[in-house]
C-alpha positions in Angstrom: 89.0 -5.5 5.8 85.8 -7.1 4.5 83.6 -9.2 6.7 85.1 -12.7 7.0 83.0 -15.8 6.2 82.0 -17.5 9.4 80.9 -20.7 7.8 84.3 -22.2 7.5 86.3 -25.2 8.5 88.4 -23.5 11.2 89.5 -20.8 8.8 91.9 -23.4 7.2 89.7 -25.3 4.8 86.5 -23.4 4.1 83.1 -24.8 3.1 81.1 -23.1 0.5 79.3 -20.1 2.0 75.7 -19.3 1.1 77.1 -16.0 0.0 80.4 -16.6 -1.8 81.2 -12.9 -1.7 81.5 -13.3 2.1 84.9 -14.9 1.5 88.1 -12.9 0.8 89.0 -13.9 -2.8 92.6 -12.8 -2.4 93.1 -15.4 0.3 91.1 -18.0 -1.7 93.4 -17.3 -4.6 96.4 -17.9 -2.4 95.0 -21.3 -1.5 94.9 -22.2 -5.2 98.4 -20.8 -5.8 99.8 -22.8 -2.9 98.1 -25.9 -4.1 99.7 -25.4 -7.5 103.1 -25.1 -5.7 102.5 -28.3 -3.8 101.7 -30.3 -7.0 104.8 -28.8 -8.7 106.9 -29.7 -5.7 105.6 -33.3 -5.6 106.1 -33.5 -9.4 109.8 -32.6 -9.1 110.4 -34.7 -6.0 108.6 -37.9 -7.0 108.2 -37.6 -10.8 111.5 -36.1 -11.9 113.4 -37.4 -8.8 115.6 -34.4 -8.6 115.8 -33.8 -4.8 119.3 -33.9 -3.4 122.8 -33.7 -4.8 122.4 -36.7 -7.2 120.1 -34.8 -9.5 119.5 -36.2 -13.0 117.7 -33.0 -14.2 118.4 -31.8 -17.7 119.5 -28.3 -16.6 121.1 -26.5 -13.7 119.8 -28.2 -10.5 116.1 -27.7 -10.7 116.0 -28.6 -7.1 116.9 -25.0 -6.4 113.5 -24.0 -7.8 111.8 -25.9 -5.0 112.7 -23.1 -2.7 109.9 -21.0 -4.3 107.3 -23.8 -3.7 108.3 -25.3 -0.4 106.4 -22.6 1.6 102.9 -23.7 0.5 102.1 -25.9 3.5 103.2 -23.3 5.9 101.0 -20.8 4.1 98.0 -23.0 4.5 98.5 -23.2 8.3 99.1 -19.4 8.4 95.7 -19.0 6.8 94.1 -21.1 9.5 95.8 -19.0 12.2 94.8 -15.8 10.5 91.1 -16.7 10.5 91.3 -18.7 13.7 90.0 -22.2 14.1 86.5 -22.6 15.6 86.6 -26.2 17.0 83.0 -27.2 16.5 81.4 -30.5 15.6 80.2 -29.0 12.3 83.7 -28.3 11.0 85.0 -31.6 12.4 82.2 -33.7 10.7 82.7 -31.8 7.4 86.4 -32.5 7.4 85.9 -36.2 8.3 83.2 -36.8 5.6 85.4 -35.3 2.9 88.5 -37.2 3.9 86.7 -40.5 4.6 85.0 -40.3 1.2 88.3 -40.1 -0.7 90.0 -42.5 1.6 87.4 -45.2 1.1 87.0 -44.6 -2.6 90.7 -44.7 -3.3 91.2 -47.8 -1.1 88.5 -49.6 -3.2 90.4 -48.5 -6.4 93.6 -50.0 -4.9 91.8 -53.3 -4.3 90.6 -53.3 -7.9 94.1 -52.7 -9.2 95.6 -55.3 -6.9 92.8 -57.8 -7.7 92.3 -58.6 -4.0 90.2 -57.3 -1.1 91.4 -56.7 2.4 88.7 -56.2 5.1 91.3 -54.8 7.5 92.5 -52.1 5.0 88.9 -51.3 4.1 87.9 -50.7 7.7 91.1 -48.7 8.4 90.2 -46.5 5.4 87.4 -45.0 7.5 89.9 -44.1 10.3 91.3 -41.1 8.3 92.4 -39.1 11.3 94.1 -41.8 13.4 95.3 -44.0 10.4 95.7 -41.3 7.8 97.7 -41.7 4.6 97.9 -37.9 4.5 100.3 -36.5 7.1 99.0 -33.0 6.7 95.5 -34.1 7.6 96.7 -35.8 10.8 98.6 -32.7 11.9 95.7 -30.4 11.1 93.4 -32.6 13.2 95.8 -32.3 16.1 95.8 -28.5 15.6 91.9 -28.5 15.4 91.7 -30.4 18.7 94.2 -28.1 20.4 92.7 -24.9 18.9 90.4 -24.1 22.0 93.5 -24.0 24.2 95.5 -22.1 21.6 92.7 -19.5 21.2 92.5 -19.2 25.0 96.3 -18.6 25.1 95.9 -15.8 22.5 92.9 -14.3 24.2 94.8 -14.2 27.5 97.6 -12.2 26.0 96.3 -8.7 26.3 99.0 -6.8 24.5 101.2 -6.9 21.5 104.5 -7.0 23.4 103.4 -10.2 25.3 102.4 -11.8 22.0 105.9 -11.0 20.6 107.5 -12.7 23.6 105.4 -15.8 23.0 106.5 -15.8 19.3 110.2 -15.3 20.4 110.0 -18.3 22.8 108.4 -20.5 20.1 111.0 -19.3 17.6 113.8 -20.6 19.9 112.1 -24.0 20.1 111.4 -24.1 16.4 114.7 -22.7 14.9 117.4 -23.4 17.5 116.3 -26.7 19.0 114.3 -27.8 16.0 115.8 -26.6 12.8 119.4 -26.1 13.8 119.9 -29.1 16.1 117.1 -31.3 14.6 115.7 -31.9 18.1 112.7 -34.1 18.6 110.5 -31.1 19.5 110.4 -30.0 15.8 113.1 -31.7 13.6 111.7 -30.8 10.2 108.4 -29.0 10.5 106.3 -32.0 9.5 104.5 -32.0 12.9 101.9 -30.3 15.0 104.5 -28.2 16.9 105.4 -26.4 13.7 101.7 -26.0 13.0 101.1 -24.4 16.4 103.9 -21.9 15.8 102.5 -21.0 12.4 99.0 -20.7 13.9 100.3 -18.2 16.5 102.0 -16.2 13.7 98.7 -16.2 11.8 96.8 -15.0 14.8 99.4 -12.3 15.4 99.0 -11.0 11.9 95.2 -10.9 12.2 95.3 -9.1 15.5 98.3 -6.8 15.4 99.4 -6.1 11.8 97.2 -3.7 9.9 96.4 -4.4 6.2 97.3 -1.9 3.6 95.8 -2.3 0.2 98.3 -0.7 -2.2 100.8 -1.7 -4.8 103.8 -0.5 -2.9 103.0 -2.8 0.1 102.3 -5.8 -2.2 105.6 -5.3 -4.0 107.4 -5.1 -0.6 106.0 -8.4 0.6 106.5 -10.1 -2.8 110.1 -8.9 -2.6 110.4 -10.5 0.8 109.0 -13.8 -0.6 111.5 -13.8 -3.5 114.5 -12.8 -1.3 113.7 -15.5 1.3 113.2 -18.1 -1.4 116.5 -17.1 -3.0 118.3 -17.6 0.3 116.8 -21.1 0.5 118.0 -21.7 -3.1 121.5 -20.4 -2.2 121.6 -22.9 0.7 120.6 -25.7 -1.7 123.2 -24.7 -4.4 125.9 -24.4 -1.8 125.3 -27.9 -0.6 124.9 -29.1 -4.1 128.3 -27.9 -5.3 130.0 -28.9 -2.1 128.6 -32.4 -2.7 127.4 -32.9 0.8 125.1 -35.6 2.1 121.6 -35.7 0.5 119.8 -36.1 3.8 121.4 -32.8 5.0 120.0 -31.1 1.9 116.5 -32.1 2.7 116.6 -31.5 6.4 118.3 -28.1 6.3 117.1 -26.6 3.0 113.6 -27.9 2.6 112.3 -28.3 6.1 109.1 -26.6 6.9 110.7 -25.1 10.0 113.5 -23.5 8.0 113.4 -19.8 9.1 113.7 -18.6 5.5 110.9 -20.9 4.4 108.6 -19.6 7.2 109.7 -16.0 6.3 108.8 -16.7 2.7 105.4 -18.1 3.7 104.6 -15.1 5.9 105.8 -12.7 3.1 103.6 -14.3 0.4 100.6 -14.4 2.7 101.0 -10.7 3.6 101.4 -9.9 -0.2 98.0 -11.6 -1.0 96.5 -10.0 2.1 97.5 -6.5 0.9 95.2 -6.6 -2.1 91.5 -7.2 -1.8 89.0 -8.3 -4.4 85.9 -10.5 -4.7 85.3 -13.2 -7.3 82.6 -15.9 -7.1 84.7 -18.1 -9.5 87.8 -18.0 -7.4 85.8 -18.8 -4.3 84.0 -21.6 -6.0 87.3 -23.2 -7.2 89.1 -22.7 -3.8 86.3 -24.4 -1.8 87.7 -27.6 -3.3 91.3 -26.9 -2.6 91.7 -29.6 0.0 90.3 -32.2 -2.5 93.3 -31.4 -4.8 95.7 -32.4 -2.0 93.7 -35.5 -1.0 93.4 -36.8 -4.5 96.7 -36.2 -6.1 98.8 -37.2 -3.1 97.2 -40.6 -2.5 99.3 -43.4 -3.7 96.6 -44.8 -5.9 96.7 -41.7 -8.0 100.2 -40.4 -7.4 101.9 -43.6 -8.6 100.4 -43.1 -12.0 101.1 -39.3 -12.0 104.8 -39.7 -11.1 105.3 -42.4 -13.7 103.8 -40.2 -16.4 106.0 -37.3 -15.4 109.1 -39.6 -15.4 108.0 -40.5 -19.0 107.7 -36.8 -19.9 111.3 -36.3 -18.7 112.4 -39.0 -21.1 110.7 -37.7 -24.2 111.1 -33.9 -23.6 114.8 -33.1 -23.9 114.5 -29.3 -23.4 114.5 -28.4 -19.7 112.4 -25.2 -20.1 109.8 -27.0 -22.2 109.6 -29.7 -19.6 109.1 -27.1 -16.9 106.3 -25.5 -18.9 104.7 -28.9 -19.4 104.8 -29.5 -15.7 102.9 -26.3 -15.0 100.2 -27.1 -17.5 99.9 -30.6 -16.1 99.6 -29.3 -12.6 96.8 -26.9 -13.6 95.0 -29.8 -15.4 95.4 -31.9 -12.3 93.9 -29.1 -10.2 90.9 -28.7 -12.4 90.2 -32.4 -12.6 90.3 -32.7 -8.8 88.0 -29.7 -8.4 85.5 -31.2 -10.8 85.6 -34.5 -9.0 85.1 -32.8 -5.7 82.0 -31.0 -7.0 80.6 -34.4 -7.9 81.6 -35.6 -4.5 79.6 -32.9 -2.9 76.4 -34.1 -4.6 76.8 -37.4 -2.8 78.1 -36.3 0.6 76.3 -33.0 1.2 72.9 -34.7 1.9 74.7 -37.1 4.3 76.4 -34.3 6.0 73.2 -32.3 6.4 71.5 -35.4 7.9 74.3 -36.0 10.4 74.3 -32.3 11.4 70.6 -32.5 12.3 71.8 -34.1 15.5 72.6 -31.6 18.2 76.2 -32.6 18.7 77.2 -29.5 20.5 74.2 -29.8 22.9 75.0 -33.4 23.7 78.7 -32.4 24.3 77.6 -29.7 26.7 75.4 -32.1 28.6 78.3 -34.5 28.9 80.6 -31.8 30.2 78.0 -30.8 32.8 77.5 -34.4 34.0 81.3 -34.8 34.4 81.4 -31.5 36.3 78.7 -32.8 38.7 80.6 -36.0 39.2 83.8 -34.1 40.0 
């Protein structure tokens, strides 16, 4: 395996490295593919409004296709676990500045559209971690804060068998108590408990599963992804034709803690890991992957996007042509968000460099020493 880039945001959302070739372009490409999946998933859920048994799609329940996209978020967390999160002020500040920039900017746009200004909402727009409009960001920050303890747990497990026991215990919590019984510990996967489980899986892959760069291995893992996704589709179609409750469809078929969804995510991740290449262009595009999520999923932008997609559904009568249009639209959204983020970097990078001149880690260490002395 090639040398991993160390200048990253906890392995999950990477900053641009001085040497782009230091990043694994196969994993960077996976980030972009997963982001495409997320946009398509949102387009179907909120634009076409086809989730559940009351689908109004123009061909066989397109909701079944969601099974091939729903794994994207799980994949992102797996990547974080694979590289391992390094909880340092540098990564924390980088993440905050990026999120705060878009939060404040989009909040100001919402004021412009509404024709009124709210000082409370404006101030709250800076509190992107505690008052975030992006659920993924909030869960990721929790994971970031907990990462030193998670890394310590992994480090203390000195053999593969013990790690497997850890994953089995977490599987019981995730699948039996969480997915099957919808317990509070992890009812649907939209929480930090599921992120921790995926993080551990990612660490296990990095430490105990060797990488084979050959076509046979890639095909095997891609087959696992397709089979797992087909099983999720089968669950959906079964519920669809039995005309069961729509809430059950969402909770059981498209939960992020669905065992088949997690298996699909692991399989796709291993497939991309099994082939290695380097591309400055892919690395350059993927460095703005988080911006794609932040921009397109904010209500200021998404309300217009989903309205436009609903309009497309009205004027395009052929289902396959509509699907193709959604793919091209998703790619266009991705490129627009990436270009916006490159402009954002011109503004925020100097601010970030200025803030990072402060020795945050040094001050933190001094604080810890003072607390130890007091104790």
